[in-house]
Biopython code that builds the backbone (N, CA, C, O; Angstrom):
import numpy as np
from Bio.PDB.StructureBuilder import StructureBuilder

atoms = [
    (1, "MET", "N", (37.657, -13.807, 16.245)),
    (1, "MET", "CA", (37.228, -12.934, 15.252)),
    (1, "MET", "C", (35.730, -13.295, 14.777)),
    (1, "MET", "O", (35.334, -14.459, 14.841)),
    (2, "ASP", "N", (35.042, -12.415, 14.372)),
    (2, "ASP", "CA", (33.723, -12.480, 13.928)),
    (2, "ASP", "C", (33.460, -12.141, 12.615)),
    (2, "ASP", "O", (33.098, -10.996, 12.342)),
    (3, "ALA", "N", (33.617, -13.134, 11.623)),
    (3, "ALA", "CA", (33.590, -12.868, 10.189)),
    (3, "ALA", "C", (32.426, -12.275, 9.701)),
    (3, "ALA", "O", (32.430, -11.677, 8.625)),
    (4, "LYS", "N", (31.278, -12.402, 10.499)),
    (4, "LYS", "CA", (30.052, -11.713, 10.016)),
    (4, "LYS", "C", (30.035, -10.225, 10.051)),
    (4, "LYS", "O", (29.192, -9.579, 9.429)),
    (5, "ILE", "N", (31.021, -9.650, 10.821)),
    (5, "ILE", "CA", (31.113, -8.175, 10.904)),
    (5, "ILE", "C", (32.077, -7.685, 9.850)),
    (5, "ILE", "O", (33.115, -8.311, 9.632)),
    (6, "ASP", "N", (31.777, -6.618, 9.209)),
    (6, "ASP", "CA", (32.556, -5.934, 8.290)),
    (6, "ASP", "C", (33.726, -5.165, 9.108)),
    (6, "ASP", "O", (33.435, -4.273, 9.905)),
    (7, "PRO", "N", (34.932, -5.518, 8.891)),
    (7, "PRO", "CA", (36.026, -4.716, 9.676)),
    (7, "PRO", "C", (36.087, -3.303, 9.428)),
    (7, "PRO", "O", (36.554, -2.526, 10.261)),
    (8, "CYS", "N", (35.584, -2.902, 8.192)),
    (8, "CYS", "CA", (35.546, -1.456, 7.900)),
    (8, "CYS", "C", (34.493, -0.735, 8.649)),
    (8, "CYS", "O", (34.609, 0.476, 8.838)),
    (9, "ASP", "N", (33.401, -1.444, 9.118)),
    (9, "ASP", "CA", (32.328, -0.830, 9.821)),
    (9, "ASP", "C", (32.541, -0.773, 11.349)),
    (9, "ASP", "O", (32.232, 0.211, 12.021)),
    (10, "ASP", "N", (33.088, -1.890, 11.846)),
    (10, "ASP", "CA", (33.325, -2.075, 13.300)),
    (10, "ASP", "C", (34.523, -2.926, 13.565)),
    (10, "ASP", "O", (34.350, -4.124, 13.792)),
    (11, "PHE", "N", (35.700, -2.421, 13.557)),
    (11, "PHE", "CA", (36.851, -3.270, 13.633)),
    (11, "PHE", "C", (36.938, -4.031, 14.987)),
    (11, "PHE", "O", (37.243, -5.224, 15.011)),
    (12, "TYR", "N", (36.667, -3.326, 16.103)),
    (12, "TYR", "CA", (36.644, -3.958, 17.415)),
    (12, "TYR", "C", (35.719, -5.216, 17.481)),
    (12, "TYR", "O", (36.115, -6.272, 17.975)),
    (13, "ASP", "N", (34.546, -5.061, 16.990)),
    (13, "ASP", "CA", (33.650, -6.257, 17.042)),
    (13, "ASP", "C", (34.139, -7.311, 16.012)),
    (13, "ASP", "O", (33.945, -8.492, 16.301)),
    (14, "PHE", "N", (34.703, -7.033, 14.937)),
    (14, "PHE", "CA", (35.274, -7.898, 13.982)),
    (14, "PHE", "C", (36.340, -8.721, 14.647)),
    (14, "PHE", "O", (36.355, -9.947, 14.538)),
    (15, "ALA", "N", (37.296, -8.002, 15.386)),
    (15, "ALA", "CA", (38.462, -8.639, 15.952)),
    (15, "ALA", "C", (38.164, -9.323, 17.317)),
    (15, "ALA", "O", (38.726, -10.375, 17.620)),
    (16, "CYS", "N", (37.314, -8.738, 18.095)),
    (16, "CYS", "CA", (37.085, -9.252, 19.419)),
    (16, "CYS", "C", (35.635, -9.698, 19.781)),
    (16, "CYS", "O", (35.384, -10.177, 20.887)),
    (17, "GLY", "N", (34.703, -9.528, 18.829)),
    (17, "GLY", "CA", (33.384, -9.818, 19.185)),
    (17, "GLY", "C", (32.921, -11.123, 19.588)),
    (17, "GLY", "O", (32.052, -11.249, 20.451)),
    (18, "SER", "N", (33.509, -12.184, 18.951)),
    (18, "SER", "CA", (33.204, -13.496, 19.399)),
    (18, "SER", "C", (33.803, -13.899, 20.778)),
    (18, "SER", "O", (33.187, -14.642, 21.542)),
    (19, "PHE", "N", (35.054, -13.370, 21.076)),
    (19, "PHE", "CA", (35.599, -13.653, 22.450)),
    (19, "PHE", "C", (34.772, -12.940, 23.408)),
    (19, "PHE", "O", (34.443, -13.571, 24.413)),
    (20, "VAL", "N", (34.365, -11.707, 23.280)),
    (20, "VAL", "CA", (33.517, -11.072, 24.271)),
    (20, "VAL", "C", (32.205, -11.654, 24.350)),
    (20, "VAL", "O", (31.691, -11.704, 25.467)),
    (21, "ARG", "N", (31.597, -12.084, 23.401)),
    (21, "ARG", "CA", (30.269, -12.702, 23.381)),
    (21, "ARG", "C", (30.276, -14.170, 24.002)),
    (21, "ARG", "O", (29.354, -14.606, 24.691)),
    (22, "ASP", "N", (31.366, -14.839, 23.693)),
    (22, "ASP", "CA", (31.416, -16.292, 24.140)),
    (22, "ASP", "C", (32.124, -16.541, 25.496)),
    (22, "ASP", "O", (32.035, -17.650, 26.022)),
    (23, "THR", "N", (32.781, -15.600, 26.039)),
    (23, "THR", "CA", (33.617, -15.806, 27.204)),
    (23, "THR", "C", (32.847, -15.348, 28.429)),
    (23, "THR", "O", (32.271, -14.261, 28.481)),
    (24, "ARG", "N", (32.870, -16.227, 29.399)),
    (24, "ARG", "CA", (32.230, -15.901, 30.719)),
    (24, "ARG", "C", (33.333, -15.736, 31.826)),
    (24, "ARG", "O", (34.301, -16.490, 31.919)),
    (25, "ILE", "N", (33.102, -14.742, 32.598)),
    (25, "ILE", "CA", (34.068, -14.635, 33.754)),
    (25, "ILE", "C", (33.546, -15.414, 34.892)),
    (25, "ILE", "O", (32.402, -15.215, 35.301)),
    (26, "PRO", "N", (34.393, -16.367, 35.470)),
    (26, "PRO", "CA", (33.958, -17.154, 36.618)),
    (26, "PRO", "C", (33.835, -16.317, 37.875)),
    (26, "PRO", "O", (34.534, -15.314, 38.016)),
    (27, "ASP", "N", (32.982, -16.698, 38.771)),
    (27, "ASP", "CA", (32.725, -15.978, 40.052)),
    (27, "ASP", "C", (33.994, -15.667, 40.826)),
    (27, "ASP", "O", (34.056, -14.638, 41.499)),
    (28, "ASP", "N", (35.060, -16.562, 40.753)),
    (28, "ASP", "CA", (36.190, -16.437, 41.562)),
    (28, "ASP", "C", (37.299, -15.568, 40.905)),
    (28, "ASP", "O", (38.407, -15.411, 41.418)),
    (29, "LYS", "N", (36.887, -14.989, 39.667)),
    (29, "LYS", "CA", (37.934, -14.122, 38.978)),
    (29, "LYS", "C", (37.358, -12.771, 38.667)),
    (29, "LYS", "O", (36.143, -12.605, 38.556)),
    (30, "THR", "N", (38.251, -11.795, 38.526)),
    (30, "THR", "CA", (37.789, -10.503, 38.226)),
    (30, "THR", "C", (37.845, -10.129, 36.794)),
    (30, "THR", "O", (37.179, -9.202, 36.333)),
    (31, "SER", "N", (38.749, -10.956, 36.016)),
    (31, "SER", "CA", (38.889, -10.810, 34.637)),
    (31, "SER", "C", (39.316, -12.083, 33.998)),
    (31, "SER", "O", (39.738, -13.023, 34.673)),
    (32, "VAL", "N", (39.207, -12.124, 32.661)),
    (32, "VAL", "CA", (39.638, -13.289, 31.873)),
    (32, "VAL", "C", (40.245, -12.811, 30.623)),
    (32, "VAL", "O", (39.755, -11.865, 30.006)),
    (33, "ASN", "N", (41.339, -13.461, 30.214)),
    (33, "ASN", "CA", (41.958, -13.248, 28.933)),
    (33, "ASN", "C", (42.417, -14.534, 28.279)),
    (33, "ASN", "O", (42.353, -15.587, 28.913)),
    (34, "THR", "N", (42.872, -14.496, 27.054)),
    (34, "THR", "CA", (43.285, -15.820, 26.496)),
    (34, "THR", "C", (44.332, -16.518, 27.201)),
    (34, "THR", "O", (44.352, -17.749, 27.212)),
    (35, "PHE", "N", (45.272, -15.770, 27.835)),
    (35, "PHE", "CA", (46.327, -16.377, 28.659)),
    (35, "PHE", "C", (45.812, -17.105, 29.836)),
    (35, "PHE", "O", (46.240, -18.225, 30.116)),
    (36, "SER", "N", (44.920, -16.513, 30.523)),
    (36, "SER", "CA", (44.381, -17.071, 31.797)),
    (36, "SER", "C", (43.536, -18.214, 31.422)),
    (36, "SER", "O", (43.528, -19.152, 32.219)),
    (37, "ILE", "N", (42.812, -18.314, 30.342)),
    (37, "ILE", "CA", (42.040, -19.442, 29.921)),
    (37, "ILE", "C", (43.023, -20.567, 29.581)),
    (37, "ILE", "O", (42.793, -21.700, 30.005)),
    (38, "ILE", "N", (44.059, -20.323, 28.871)),
    (38, "ILE", "CA", (45.107, -21.422, 28.580)),
    (38, "ILE", "C", (45.752, -21.919, 29.744)),
    (38, "ILE", "O", (45.996, -23.120, 29.858)),
    (39, "THR", "N", (46.080, -20.987, 30.719)),
    (39, "THR", "CA", (46.705, -21.359, 31.997)),
    (39, "THR", "C", (45.777, -22.305, 32.792)),
    (39, "THR", "O", (46.235, -23.330, 33.297)),
    (40, "ASP", "N", (44.530, -21.980, 32.899)),
    (40, "ASP", "CA", (43.539, -22.792, 33.567)),
    (40, "ASP", "C", (43.454, -24.255, 32.999)),
    (40, "ASP", "O", (43.514, -25.261, 33.705)),
    (41, "GLN", "N", (43.306, -24.245, 31.620)),
    (41, "GLN", "CA", (43.238, -25.415, 30.921)),
    (41, "GLN", "C", (44.475, -26.432, 31.206)),
    (41, "GLN", "O", (44.347, -27.636, 31.424)),
    (42, "LEU", "N", (45.654, -25.738, 31.163)),
    (42, "LEU", "CA", (46.953, -26.440, 31.353)),
    (42, "LEU", "C", (46.979, -27.069, 32.819)),
    (42, "LEU", "O", (47.347, -28.225, 33.026)),
    (43, "GLN", "N", (46.575, -26.238, 33.762)),
    (43, "GLN", "CA", (46.483, -26.672, 35.152)),
    (43, "GLN", "C", (45.557, -27.872, 35.280)),
    (43, "GLN", "O", (45.875, -28.815, 36.004)),
    (44, "GLU", "N", (44.466, -27.858, 34.622)),
    (44, "GLU", "CA", (43.559, -28.958, 34.763)),
    (44, "GLU", "C", (44.170, -30.228, 34.138)),
    (44, "GLU", "O", (44.010, -31.312, 34.698)),
    (45, "GLN", "N", (44.865, -30.119, 32.992)),
    (45, "GLN", "CA", (45.502, -31.154, 32.381)),
    (45, "GLN", "C", (46.618, -31.836, 33.244)),
    (45, "GLN", "O", (46.731, -33.056, 33.361)),
    (46, "ILE", "N", (47.415, -30.920, 33.824)),
    (46, "ILE", "CA", (48.538, -31.415, 34.790)),
    (46, "ILE", "C", (47.903, -32.118, 35.915)),
    (46, "ILE", "O", (48.381, -33.194, 36.275)),
    (47, "ARG", "N", (46.829, -31.601, 36.533)),
    (47, "ARG", "CA", (46.217, -32.274, 37.660)),
    (47, "ARG", "C", (45.723, -33.668, 37.325)),
    (47, "ARG", "O", (45.867, -34.619, 38.093)),
    (48, "ALA", "N", (45.091, -33.748, 36.060)),
    (48, "ALA", "CA", (44.621, -35.096, 35.583)),
    (48, "ALA", "C", (45.768, -36.100, 35.452)),
    (48, "ALA", "O", (45.640, -37.280, 35.777)),
    (49, "LEU", "N", (46.950, -35.549, 34.937)),
    (49, "LEU", "CA", (48.016, -36.432, 34.711)),
    (49, "LEU", "C", (48.627, -36.947, 36.096)),
    (49, "LEU", "O", (49.097, -38.079, 36.209)),
    (50, "LEU", "N", (48.583, -36.061, 37.091)),
    (50, "LEU", "CA", (49.110, -36.416, 38.424)),
    (50, "LEU", "C", (48.311, -37.232, 39.238)),
    (50, "LEU", "O", (48.815, -37.865, 40.165)),
    (51, "ASP", "N", (46.981, -37.284, 38.953)),
    (51, "ASP", "CA", (46.081, -37.983, 39.696)),
    (51, "ASP", "C", (46.011, -39.470, 39.362)),
    (51, "ASP", "O", (45.232, -40.204, 39.970)),
]
sb = StructureBuilder()
sb.init_structure("model")
sb.init_model(0)
sb.init_chain("A")
sb.init_seg("    ")
for serial, (resi, resn, name, xyz) in enumerate(atoms, 1):
    if name == "N":
        sb.init_residue(resn, " ", resi, " ")
    sb.init_atom(name, np.array(xyz, "f"), 0.0, 1.0, " ", f" {name:<3s}", serial, name[0])
structure = sb.get_structure()
């Protein structure tokens, strides 16, 4: 959420603006969403535990 945006003026930017602005799509992926980000983080943590 981007609290600087008035939801009455632009609800999409209010709700999704910071995610769209701050999220980068890696070269090896075609899209990114919150679930894929969490999945990647969990896989890294599991690898670290197993190493």
